[in-house]
N, C-alpha and C positions, 0 to 999 in steps of 0.2 A: 385215075379219078386222083387221086391224093396227090400224087407226083405232078399233076400237072396244076392241082393249087397252088402246090408249094411253089413250084415255078412262078406262078403268076403272082403271088405273094412277094417272093424275093425280088423280084423285077420292079414291082411296084415299090418295096420297101427302097430299092436302090433308087430308084426315079424321086422319090420324096426326099432321100437325104439328099441327091444332086441337086433339088429345087431347093432345099434349105440352105445349102453352102451359096447356090446363087443368090437367093435373098440376103444373106447377110453380107456377101461381096457387093450388092447391090446397094444396101442400106448404108453401107460404108461410105460407097461413093456419092450416094443422094446428101450425106451427113456433111462431106467435105463441100458440095455445095451451097449448103443452106448455110454454114459457117460463116461464108462469104470472107472479106478480109477479115486477118488476124495480126494487128502489131503488137509486139509483145518485145518487152526488153527482158533480158537475163543479167541481174546482178549477183556476183560471188567470187571468192577467189580461185586461182586454178587450183583444179582438185576438189571442187564442191559438188562435180558433176552434171555441169551444164552441157559438157560435150559428149555425155553418155545420153543426158535425155531429149537434148535436140533434133536428133535422128529419129525416136518416138514420136514426138510430137508431129516432123515432118512427115511421116508416113500418115498418122490421124488426119493431121489438118490440111495438108498438101503446103505447108510453108516450110521455107530454107531457114536453114543455121545461118546467120551474116556476121561472122568476124572480122573484127575491124583491118587485122593484118592481112587477113585473105582478099579482102576487096581490095588493099593498096596494092598488092602482088598482081590481082587478076588487071587493074587497071594498066598497071606498069607493063604487064605482058601484052595485052592486048594493044598498046601504043594508044590509048587514047589523049586526047588533049590535056585531061587532068593527069592522066597517067606519066605523060612525059614531064609535066611540071615537078609532078611527086618525085618521079625518077631524079631530076636534077638538086632537086630540095635534098634528096637522100643522098646523092653522091657527093654534096657539099658538106656531109656529116650535121646537118641542122633538122631541126624538128619537122615535121610536116604540120602547117598550119591549120587550125580549128575549118576556117572557111574551106581551104583544100581538101580537106577530108569529108566535109559535108558534101561538097561537090561531086563527091567520089561515092557518096552512099547514095545521093538523091540518084546519079545515075544508075546506079544497083536496082535501087528500087523500081525504077521505069523498064528493067528487062520484062519480057516476058513472064519469063520463070519463075517471077515474084510479082505474080500478078494479086495472088491470094493473101498476099502478106508476108510478114518477116517475124525471125527471132533475131532479135540484135545482141550482139555478145562482144563487148570490149569497147563499147563506144555509147552514151558518153563518160566521160571518168571525172569531169568537172561541174559545176554549176553553169559557168558560163557554156559550154559544149552542150549540157541537157538545153538550155535555155534556145542557142542555137537551131538545135534539133527539131524542139517543138514549134519554131518559127517556121522553119522548112516545111514541116508537115502541114501548119496551118495554111500556109499558102498553097497547097495541093488539096485543101479544104479535108485534111485528115486530121487525125490523132492518136496518141498512143491508145490501146486498150488495157494494157497490163504491163507492171514492172514487176518481177518477182526475183526475189531475193533469195538465193541459195544461203540458209545459214548454218553454218558448220563452224567448230572449233580449230584454232589455228593448230593445236596439235594432229588433231585428226586430217587437215591438211597435210601438212608434214610427212604423216605415213602414208596417204594416197599418193603424195607426189613422187613419193620415193619409189612407188612401182608401177608408174604410169606409162604404158606405151603407148603410140601414137603412130597414125598410117600418115605420113608425110602427103601425100596427093590429096586425099580426102579431107583430112581432119579428125577422122575417128579415131577415139580414144579408148584404151581397155586398161585394165588393172592388172596383174601378175597374180593378185591373189584374191581380189572382189569381183573382177570382171574379166577374167582370163578370155584370149581368143580361142576357139576349137583348136588351131593348132598353135602351140607353143611360138611365139615369135612371127605369125603372119598374121595377115588381113583376113577376114572372116568371107569377105567380098570378094576381094581379088588376088589374095596368096598372095600378095606384097610383103618384103618385110615389114617388121613394126620396130621404131627407134625410138630410145629414151633419151629426151634432152638434158644438155649439160645442166640447164639451169633448174632440173629437179631436184638438184643436190640440197640438203638440209638446211645450209648456209645461207644459199641462195633462196630458197623459198620463203624463209622466215624475213629476211629483207624486203622483198618483195611485198611480204603480209604488210609489214609498217607502211610501206607505200598505199597499200590497196586499202588498209583503214582511215588512210589521213584524207583519200579522195574519194572514197566510196559512202563514208559515213553519213558526211552533207546531203550526197546524194538521195541516202536513204529516207532523210528529213525531207528534202524537196519533193520525191514522189510522194510521201505520205502524206503531206500537206494537199497534195491534187488528188487525193483519194483512189489513188490506182495502184497502190501497192502492195503487195500479197507475200508475206513471207512462209517459207516450208521449210520443215526440217530436213536439211541435207544429209544428215547423219543414219536415218533411217537405209532400210535394204533398198535396192534401185526399183524394183516393182512398186513399192510402197511408195516412193516420191513420183513415179508416173501417174499413181492413182490420184497424190495430193494432186500434180499439175492439171490433171484432167478434170477434177474436182472444180477448181479455180476456173478454168477455160471453160467449163461447161455453163457458168453464169453470163460469161460473155454474151 
């Protein structure tokens, strides 16, 4: 009798545990649907943690991390009309125009996989670019929901970049000390080799920081005046930064 009761109790507990897991997964799926579209810009220097946080938001909100360079390369690789134009411009050693970049961004936004919204990283870099992006979204009946500034000291950025490792295909980023891969030197998902870029050297990083501040500081004021800027302390541990992001986006 006791064994029978114990068996029934054990099976019931297992069933409840399975039901609880199912409910958690269902709640997450429902939450993703309820969020609707979410259009976010990440501002911050290389090494501020944008590439680490973006995949976490993708999992929770179903929105992709769209970096300007990745979108340009994809358009060229896919042989789109704008991609061919961009390829010709780059082959001549010229800068791709704002209008061409905006067109490629517009095409990227229109893809089914970006129907839930986006995290835009690397664009805009100037006030005119920000205005063109606003105009493009307005023509679609949309607008930005939030611009998030990853606030971090320059010295911290230099330290972070020195140990940064990247998976070239996906753009996933790691750090040899702060966010190491499960197996040294290889990507957690694919097992493919990670690389360290030449432009992560200290002297290169400091030059890029000068250029970053020159272009980004006016953008910070631009979005602050629009009332959509949020600033997070990106020097906190990774999980605390994630919690800060979730708290900001929860208010959307």
